N, C-alpha and C positions, 0 to 999 in steps of 0.2 A: 505849793502848786505854782506852776508857771503859766503866764498868759503869753500870747503871741500876736504880733501885728505883722502882717505881710503886706508889702507895698512895692510899687515900681516907680522909678523916677521918670518924669516926662522927657527930660533932656539929660541923659547920663553923661554927656560931654562937659557939663558944667554942674556937677553935683557936690563939689567940695564945700561950698558955702552952706548948703543944706545940711550936710553931714556935721559941719562945725556946730550949727544950731542944735542938731539932735544930740550931739555929745555934751554940749553945755546943759541941755535939758536933763540928760542922764545924770550929770553931776548934781543938778538941782533936786532931782528925784531921790537921790541917795545921800546927799550931803558929803560924799567922799571925793577925794581928789586923785587917788591912785587908780590907774587903769592898766589892764593887761591887754597888750596887742599881740594877737596870735598870727595874723597875716596882714600884709599891706602891699598894695601895688598902686602907687600914687604917681601922677604926672604933674609936673610943675607948670606955673603960669608963663614962664619966660620962653615961650615958643619962638620968639624972634631970634634969640641967641642959640637955643638948644632945640634941635629938631627931633621930635618924637619918633618919626619914621626911621631915623638913623640910630636910635637907641641912645641918644645923648640927653642927659637930664641935668638939672641943676644939682650941684654936688650934695647939698644938705638933704634934699629929698631922696636922691639916689642912695646916699649913705644910710639914711634911716630905713629905707626899703630893705637894703642888704643886711643891716644889723638885726632887724626883726627876723628875717629869713635865717641868717647864720646862727642866731642864738635860739631859734625855735620858739620865739615868743619873747616878750619884753614887758616888764612891769615898770611903768614910768608915771610921772605926774601928768595929769591931763593937759596942763598948759604946754608941756613939751610936744605932745601930739598935736595940739591946736596950732602951735607955731609952725610945724611942718605942713599941716593941712592948709594954713593960710597962704602958703606959697604955691598951692596947687589949684588947678581948675577942674581936674578929673581924678577920681579915685576909682580904679577898676575893681579892686577887691580890698576888703578890710574886714577883720574880725576883731572886735574889741569888747571887753567886759569889765564891769565894776563888780568886784567880789568882796566878800568879808575879808578882813584885814590879813589874816594869816594864810590865805588860800594860795596854793601853787597851781591852780587851774589855768590852763592855756586855752583860750577860745579857738574854735576851728570853724571853717566854712561848712563843714559837714555836720555841725551840731543841730540837733533837733530837740524838741521839748524833753524827750526821754534821755538824751545824751548830755544835756547841760548839767554840770556839777551843782550839787546842792548849795555850794558857797556863792553861786552867782546871784547877784541882786538884779542886774540888768545886763543884757548882751545885745550887741548890734552886729549883724553879718550882712555884707554886701557882696554880691556875685555879679560879674560881667558888667559892672557899672550901673545897673538899674534894678536888679532884683534884690530886695532888702527884707530882712526879718529882724524884729526886735523881740527878744524874750525878756520877760520881767516877772518878778515875784508878785503875787496877787495883792500884797500889802503896799506895793509901790504905786503912788499916785501918777497915773499916766496922762493926766489932762494936758500938761504942757507939750508932751510929745504929739498928741493929736492936734494941738493948736498949730505946731510947726508944719505938720503934714497938710492941714487945711490951708494955712497961709500960702503954701506953694502949690496948692491944688493937686496934691499927690494922690493918685488912685490907690486906695486900700483894697487889697484883694480879698 
């Protein structure tokens, strides 16, 4: 059985640091290092050099966004995703899951409690930079997730 936390970010323009903390908590909750990224649209920190409104992004973030899109999802080590997110200030969309080891499940922003694969231990979906859902198996200890949300005074819906 899956549980769900719905919440919204107070300032979606600077949500990358909070997402990093939530992803680290997801690793702590499961003890697993591999994640599946189904969707990502991240914006880098280096706005003085690359201007968001002209569609210019730092190369590593831009390449990662494209790789996930072109491969229709990517299974990677969580540290690789964290390295990309540490270069960002804003993430507009992301769908990431930690699954059982042999799963081929690719998370989607359209996932609901009924659509999430049985192999998913925990999944995070972010839409439009501020609307976020976390699905997790009922045997996952979610205390640290709630601590991060409380730390940033994030409104749980």
